[in-house]
C-alpha positions in Angstrom: 150.7 -48.1 84.4 149.1 -48.0 81.1 148.2 -44.4 79.9 144.6 -44.0 78.7 143.3 -41.4 76.2 139.7 -40.1 76.4 137.6 -40.1 73.1 136.9 -36.6 71.6 133.6 -35.3 72.8 132.8 -33.9 69.3 132.3 -37.3 67.8 128.7 -38.7 67.9 127.2 -42.0 67.1 126.5 -42.6 63.4 122.9 -42.1 62.2 121.0 -44.6 60.3 120.8 -43.9 56.5 117.0 -43.7 56.4 116.6 -41.4 59.4 115.1 -37.9 58.6 116.6 -35.1 60.5 114.2 -33.0 62.7 113.4 -29.6 61.2 115.2 -26.8 62.9 113.0 -23.9 64.3 112.6 -21.0 61.8 114.7 -18.1 62.9 113.0 -14.6 63.3 113.3 -12.5 60.1 115.9 -9.9 60.8 114.8 -6.2 60.5 115.8 -4.6 57.2 118.9 -2.7 57.4 118.5 1.1 57.7 119.4 3.0 54.5 122.9 4.4 54.7 123.1 8.0 55.6 123.4 10.3 52.6 126.5 12.3 52.9 128.2 14.6 50.5 130.8 11.9 49.8 128.0 9.3 49.0 126.4 11.4 46.1 129.6 12.6 44.5 131.8 10.6 42.1 135.0 9.3 43.6 137.9 11.6 43.5 135.9 14.9 43.9 136.2 17.0 47.0 133.1 16.9 49.2 130.5 19.7 48.7 129.7 21.7 51.8 126.1 21.3 53.1 123.7 24.2 52.3 122.8 26.3 55.3 119.1 26.0 56.5 116.7 28.6 55.0 116.7 31.8 56.9 113.4 33.2 58.2 111.7 35.9 56.2 113.3 39.3 57.0 111.2 41.8 59.0 110.4 45.0 57.2 112.8 47.9 58.1 111.6 50.1 60.9 111.4 53.0 58.5 108.8 51.2 56.4 106.8 50.4 59.5 106.9 54.0 60.6 105.8 55.2 57.2 102.8 52.7 57.2 101.8 53.8 60.7 101.9 57.5 59.6 99.8 56.9 56.5 97.3 54.9 58.6 97.0 57.7 61.1 96.6 60.2 58.3 93.8 58.3 56.7 91.9 58.0 60.0 92.3 61.7 60.8 91.2 62.7 57.3 88.2 60.3 57.5 87.2 61.8 60.9 87.7 65.3 59.6 85.6 64.6 56.6 82.8 63.1 58.7 83.0 66.0 61.1 82.8 68.5 58.2 79.8 66.8 56.7 78.0 66.9 60.1 78.9 70.5 60.6 77.6 71.5 57.2 74.4 69.6 57.5 73.7 70.8 61.1 74.8 74.5 60.7 72.6 77.3 59.5 73.1 78.1 55.8 74.3 81.6 56.7 77.0 80.1 58.9 78.7 78.1 56.2 81.3 80.1 54.1 80.4 80.1 50.4 76.8 79.1 51.1 75.7 82.2 53.0 72.6 83.9 51.6 72.8 87.6 51.0 71.1 89.6 53.8 67.6 90.7 52.9 67.8 93.8 55.2 66.2 92.4 58.3 67.2 94.0 61.6 68.8 92.1 64.4 66.2 92.1 67.1 66.9 90.4 70.5 65.2 87.1 71.3 61.7 87.8 72.3 59.7 86.3 75.1 56.2 87.1 76.5 56.2 88.8 79.9 55.0 87.2 83.0 51.3 87.5 83.9 49.7 88.1 87.3 48.8 84.9 89.1 45.8 83.3 87.6 45.5 85.8 84.7 45.0 84.3 81.2 46.6 85.3 77.9 44.5 87.8 75.8 43.1 85.2 73.4 43.1 82.1 75.5 40.0 80.3 76.8 38.4 82.1 79.8 39.4 85.5 78.5 36.4 86.4 76.4 37.0 90.1 76.8 40.5 89.7 75.1 42.2 91.8 77.8 45.9 92.1 78.0 46.8 91.5 81.7 50.5 91.9 81.3 52.3 95.3 81.8 51.7 97.1 78.5 55.3 98.4 78.5 56.6 94.8 78.6 54.6 94.2 75.3 56.6 96.9 73.4 59.0 95.5 70.8 62.6 96.2 71.9 65.0 98.2 69.7 67.2 96.1 67.4 71.0 96.0 67.5 72.8 99.1 66.4 69.8 101.4 67.1 70.0 104.8 68.8 67.1 105.0 71.2 64.7 108.0 71.0 65.1 109.9 74.3 61.4 110.8 74.3 60.2 107.3 73.6 62.2 105.0 75.8 59.6 102.3 76.4 57.7 104.0 79.3 54.3 105.7 79.5 53.7 108.7 77.3 50.9 111.4 77.3 48.1 111.7 74.8 49.7 114.9 73.5 52.8 112.9 72.6 50.8 110.4 70.7 48.7 112.8 68.7 51.9 114.6 67.7 52.2 111.8 65.1 49.3 113.4 63.1 48.9 116.5 61.1 48.0 119.5 63.3 44.6 119.7 61.7 43.7 116.3 63.1 45.2 116.5 66.6 42.3 118.0 68.4 39.8 115.6 67.0 42.0 112.6 67.8 42.5 113.8 71.4 38.7 114.2 71.9 38.1 110.7 70.5 40.6 109.2 73.0 39.0 111.0 75.9 35.6 109.5 75.0 37.0 106.0 74.4 38.0 105.1 78.0 41.7 105.0 77.2 43.7 103.5 80.0 47.3 104.4 79.1 49.8 104.6 76.2 53.3 103.1 76.1 55.8 104.0 73.4 59.3 103.3 72.1 61.3 104.8 69.3 64.8 104.5 67.7 66.9 105.4 64.7 69.1 103.0 62.7 72.5 103.8 61.2 70.9 104.2 57.7 68.6 107.0 59.1 65.4 104.9 59.3 63.3 106.2 62.2 60.8 103.9 64.0 58.1 104.8 66.5 55.7 102.3 68.1 52.7 103.3 70.3 50.5 100.9 72.2 47.1 102.2 73.3 45.1 100.1 75.8 41.4 100.7 76.3 39.0 99.5 78.9 37.5 96.9 76.5 37.8 95.5 73.1 34.7 97.4 72.1 36.4 100.7 72.8 39.5 99.7 70.8 37.4 98.7 67.8 35.4 102.0 68.1 38.5 104.0 67.9 39.6 102.1 64.8 36.2 102.6 63.1 35.8 106.3 64.1 39.3 107.1 62.5 38.4 105.1 59.4 41.3 102.8 59.8 41.2 100.0 57.3 39.2 101.6 54.6 41.8 104.4 54.7 45.1 105.0 56.4 43.3 107.1 59.1 44.3 110.5 60.0 47.2 112.0 57.9 50.7 112.0 59.2 53.3 114.7 58.7 55.2 114.5 55.5 52.8 112.1 53.7 49.9 113.7 51.9 48.6 110.4 50.7 49.0 106.7 51.8 48.3 103.6 49.8 47.4 100.1 51.0 50.7 98.1 51.1 49.8 95.2 48.8 53.1 93.5 49.5 52.1 92.8 53.1 51.8 89.1 53.7 51.8 88.9 57.5 48.1 89.5 58.1 47.5 85.9 59.2 50.7 85.5 61.0 49.1 85.9 64.4 45.6 84.6 65.0 42.9 86.8 66.4 44.7 90.0 65.5 44.1 92.4 62.6 46.7 94.5 60.7 46.3 97.5 58.4 49.5 98.4 56.5 50.1 101.4 54.3 53.0 103.1 52.5 53.5 106.5 50.9 53.6 106.1 47.1 56.0 107.8 44.7 56.9 110.6 44.4 58.0 110.8 48.0 58.4 113.9 50.0 61.6 114.5 52.0 61.2 111.1 53.5 59.0 108.1 52.6 56.6 107.2 55.3 55.3 103.7 56.2 52.4 103.3 58.6 50.5 100.5 60.2 47.8 99.8 62.8 47.6 96.5 64.7 44.4 95.7 66.6 44.7 93.0 69.2 41.8 92.7 71.7 41.7 95.8 74.0 44.9 97.2 72.5 45.7 99.2 69.3 49.2 99.7 68.1 50.5 102.4 65.8 53.8 101.8 64.0 55.4 104.5 61.9 58.7 104.3 60.0 60.4 106.9 57.7 63.8 107.5 56.1 65.0 110.6 54.4 66.6 110.2 50.9 65.5 109.1 47.5 65.8 105.4 48.3 62.7 105.3 50.4 62.0 103.4 53.6 63.1 99.7 53.5 60.1 97.5 53.3 61.6 94.3 54.8 62.5 95.6 58.2 59.2 97.4 58.4 57.2 94.2 57.8 59.6 92.4 60.2 58.8 95.0 62.9 55.1 94.6 62.4 55.1 90.8 62.7 57.2 90.8 65.8 55.1 93.4 67.5 52.0 91.6 66.6 53.4 88.4 68.1 53.9 90.1 71.4 50.4 91.4 71.4 48.9 88.0 70.4 
């Protein structure tokens, strides 16, 4: 048998000289290579040991607890001081001047009377100077219209705020006038007399009498017959002469009432006497104050007493 050898598969038929080869398909452009990672070895010259990497930046440190506590304390202190200042400002603006230390005004000598209120009236009875009461009659209990004694006073045991006799009232005048005043009161349809008296720590003695008549006409007749207004009326013990008190400014303090105020001029006797009459409708009030000693009877509490008593009658 003759051995046969196969032709190599790699050989191909020869191509003609003028044949143009078919263009090969354009390959896809490869993606650009990623830049090499930068390492300590890549940025250092050869032969130097590698530099260790820097640690990542640490977060901002928190303030120490002591600082926080200090800030908190200062904040609280500012708030407290601010509130205290606001409260102090309110207290000063809302308080009475005499209640603020350093701003208190010096006392002018007024007495500390209790808070006053008008007494209750019988059902349907009007006030003395209100509409419907043309007679100007006081329907309240006359004793309830007496001014109460101020704080610190010693009450007169004879004049405790109740009814008193005509003899007790006329004892406020000189003996030479008592019989005439008594006769005048008997003819004037006097209903009753209420009185209160007291003495203060400085020795000032006060006495208040309220005389209620059957009508306003009788009250005015008593005033006129005793020459009250043009004079101080009948003389009182210890004061030979009385002058009109030109310092009195409370005449118009209570509407529909009239006041006549007098004081003993210098030189005083053993005690300076101050005296006043208040005429309010059917009622006449006599107020007498005196104090032994060279200083005289204080004017301010006397005027204060007159105004308050007049308010109760008005």
